[in-house]
Every structure is written in C-alpha cells, then in structure tokens.
C-alpha positions, 0 to 999 in steps of 0.5 A, spaced: 361 784 393 362 791 393 359 798 390 363 803 387 360 809 386 366 814 385 367 817 378 374 813 374 380 818 373 382 815 367 377 814 362 382 810 357 383 805 363 376 804 364 374 803 357 380 798 357 378 794 362 370 794 360 373 790 354 376 784 358 372 779 362 375 779 368 376 772 371 377 769 378 385 768 379 387 766 387 394 769 388 397 765 393 405 762 394 406 755 395 410 754 402 411 749 407 409 753 413 402 754 411 398 757 416 392 752 418 387 758 419 387 760 412 381 760 408 384 759 401 388 753 404 395 757 402 400 761 405 398 769 406 400 774 401 400 781 401 395 784 396 400 791 395 405 787 391 400 787 385 395 792 386 396 799 389 391 801 393 387 808 393 382 812 396 376 808 399 369 808 395 364 806 400 363 801 405 358 796 406 355 791 411 361 786 410 367 790 408 370 796 405 371 798 398 377 801 395 379 803 388 385 799 386 390 800 380 394 793 377 401 795 378 402 790 371 397 793 367 395 800 370 388 797 369 383 800 375 379 795 379 375 795 386 378 791 392 373 790 397 377 787 404 372 783 408 374 781 415 375 773 415 370 773 421 365 775 416 366 771 410 360 770 404 359 766 398 360 771 393 365 767 388 360 762 386 357 768 381 363 771 378 360 769 371 354 772 371 352 778 367 348 782 372 353 781 378 359 785 379 365 780 376 371 778 380 378 778 378 382 775 384 382 774 391 388 775 396 388 773 403 392 776 409 392 774 417 386 779 418 382 780 411 380 777 405 381 781 399 377 781 393 379 785 387 373 786 382 371 790 376 371 797 378 363 800 376 363 807 376 356 809 373 352 810 379 347 806 383 340 805 381 337 811 385 342 816 382 341 814 375 333 815 376 334 821 379 339 824 374 334 822 368 330 828 364 325 823 362 323 817 365 318 812 363 315 805 366 318 802 360 325 804 362 323 802 369 321 795 366 328 794 362 331 796 369 328 791 373 329 786 368 336 786 370 335 786 378 331 780 377 336 777 372 341 778 377 336 775 383 335 769 378 342 768 378 343 768 386 337 763 387 339 759 381 346 758 384 343 756 391 344 763 394 340 768 398 342 775 398 338 777 404 340 785 403 337 787 396 336 794 395 337 800 390 344 802 393 346 795 391 345 796 384 350 799 380 352 801 373 358 799 369 359 806 366 355 813 365 353 810 358 345 810 357 346 802 356 350 801 361 349 794 364 346 794 371 350 789 376 348 787 383 353 788 389 355 787 396 354 780 398 356 780 405 349 778 408 348 772 402 349 765 404 348 758 401 341 756 402 337 749 402 331 748 398 325 748 403 329 749 409 327 755 414 332 760 417 332 764 423 337 769 423 334 776 422 339 780 417 337 786 412 335 793 412 329 795 415 325 798 409 327 792 405 325 786 410 320 781 409 314 780 414 317 773 415 323 776 418 319 780 424 317 774 428 316 769 429 322 769 424 322 763 419 324 765 412 327 762 405 329 765 399 322 768 398 325 774 402 329 776 396 322 777 392 319 781 397 325 785 397 325 786 389 318 788 389 319 793 394 325 796 389 320 796 383 315 800 387 320 805 388 322 805 381 315 807 379 314 811 385 320 814 388 316 812 395 317 806 400 310 803 401 312 801 409 316 808 410 315 811 417 318 816 421 321 811 426 324 804 426 319 802 430 313 805 425 317 802 419 317 794 422 310 795 424 308 798 417 311 791 413 306 787 418 300 791 417 300 797 412 296 796 405 300 798 399 298 805 397 296 805 389 292 811 390 298 817 391 301 820 385 303 817 380 300 810 381 293 812 378 298 813 371 301 806 372 299 800 368 295 795 372 300 790 370 305 793 374 301 794 379 299 787 379 306 784 379 308 788 385 302 786 389 304 779 387 311 780 390 309 783 396 304 778 398 306 777 405 305 769 406 311 767 402 308 760 400 304 765 396 309 769 393 311 769 386 317 766 384 323 769 380 321 764 374 314 767 374 316 774 374 321 773 369 315 771 365 310 776 367 307 780 362 309 786 364 317 785 363 316 782 356 322 784 352 317 786 345 310 786 347 310 788 354 305 791 358 309 797 360 307 804 358 311 809 355 308 814 358 313 819 362 313 819 370 314 825 373 321 825 375 319 830 381 316 824 384 321 819 383 327 824 386 323 823 393 326 817 393 332 820 396 328 822 403 325 815 404 332 811 403 336 814 409 335 809 413 338 803 408 343 801 412 343 795 417 338 794 422 342 794 428 346 800 426 340 804 425 338 803 432 345 805 435 344 812 432 337 813 434 335 819 438 335 817 445 327 818 445 326 813 439 332 808 441 328 806 447 322 804 443 326 801 437 331 797 442 325 794 445 323 791 438 330 789 436 331 785 443 325 781 441 329 778 436 336 778 439 337 771 443 344 772 445 346 779 446 351 779 441 348 785 437 346 780 431 338 779 431 336 773 431 330 769 433 328 769 440 
C-alpha cells in the first residue's frame, strides 16, 4: 500500500471519507474477450472512468501514489499504481485498523491500480519531529500501533520485509489520529518454518540474517520494528554509518548504544524490549505475541515513563534516515569512491546479475 503525505485540499471531503469504512470492490466488466494475462480474471477497465487522478503524492519500491477523487461522490482517496510485474499481497489486510484500507482495484494492460483511503496526517517521523512535548509513554502508545500492524501481517501469513518509520502514516492531523502501515510492495506470503533467501529491504532496517549467509523468516520484521522503537526514543539509528558498507558491517557486529543521550533517562524496561527485538540470532528473538505482552507496552500499568524526551535529540532522526530507500537504489546513486566498495558488497549477494540482491 502507499504512503500519502500531502495535506488534503478539501477538509470536508476528508472528514466524510474518515466516517465511512472503505470496502474492497473489484470493478471490471464482463466480456467474452477476456485477456488470458489478466490478474483479476476479468476484462481491463480504465480507472479514469471512476476516478480523476491528480498529483503524485509519493513513490515507493513497487509503485507511485496519486491523489484521486471519486467522480460519483467527490471523496478523495489515494491510488497506488503497481506494475503487473511486481504484484504484492496487500489485499489480504484490508480490514485491519492499523493497515491502510482498500476501496477498489482496477486493472489495465500495464498496471494494477489500488484505490485506498487517503491519509494526510504525515509520517511517523514527521509527527515526532513536530511535537513540542514528547514522552516515553507517548512513544509506547505509538509503538503499540506499529506492533498491532505487524501482528496483523504475521497472523495473516504475510511478511512485510520493509518496515521503517516512513511506511507508517497518520490518518489525519488530529492528536489522536490512527497510525497505519503502508507500502506492502515487498511483502509476500510466508510458510511457517520455511527459510527465504532473497535479499530485500532498506539497509538501515535490514536484519543481520539478510546479509549472508542469507536465510530468514518473519523474524526480520521484528528486527526492523526494534529499530523503529530505538529511533522513536532517541532519534538515532544504532547501526548508522557514513557509508553503505559501514552500515552493513555495523548491523553484523556493532553493540547497541544505550550510553549516549537520551538513553540514561529512558526506562530499563524500554531498553529490555529493544534488546530482545535486536537479538542477532533470529531463533532467540522475541515474537510479536511476546512484544504485545511486554510490560513496557501495558496500556494501564505500563512501565513507560511520562518524563519528557528532548525533542532536539529526536529531531536528529531526519539526518540518519536519508538512506531509507531500497538497497540497490542507494548503491547506484553513491559517489564513485563509495560505489565501488558498496557494489562489491552487493554483488556478493547477487547471483543472477538482475539487480535484485539474492543469496550467493
């Protein structure tokens, strides 16, 4: 699903949209000349018959997100257009409260067009940076939504594989707006107990088992969520480095920093949860169910402190999340001197010269 970052131009329409629960409707015409290559099993249909497509809101690993208006109601939605060569498993999470909701799906010769609710409350990083007062307890409240979304994925047999703060957005600007997960372009169905070998994701949030020998399961999502929590509480990334090679090396060997500010003022319970999520051996890593039961996330008697966290420290997160795009894209855009070193690392993971890192 896509991330929708721009502000709505029509607040009344946006309010009406939030009051309704979008349902999945596949709009296609019956036709005796159905194309055998269709994914939906029906004839192609032009999405523009039903929606007016406006400006691009953002783009992700698997497609671009556009603001669109339903012709029959005037309500605003977001439309993600995905190349039919890179399908994902987004539709199976349409009723989850912390997952962006689908409205309808259209198909033409080149793309699948997924129309979904338009969320204009900004990303998780935006919301934290804009706060005048931010506490550990507030971070716990936000992180519960992250974990609930992850629980919904794993309960449906779906591995996200690209969890990061930019892939969580708020429905509105309201203080109590719902946080929702987006961009399932790298997600896919997994089999319990089976190991996978395709290297995917964003370097800063990649689990060590992705970096060779690459054999992983759903536990990689736990690792990524642990890094989101670390960032929520400190504004920093424990494995950030000046170069891609340095980042990948740090993921494999660097100790987690709990000595720099603001960690001395953060509860031991929060640090315990992070440690359990960032265990390098995936077999010993905490599970989603165990995270939800951790005392730091307890709704009423949780151990998260109400002491303010310095927002100046939190705001530095913007400096350490510049590399939050897919691994291959980063390598291709590095300066020449860094590209050679990083490309060598990437090539060690690539077996077929396809540009998509896989196990050697």
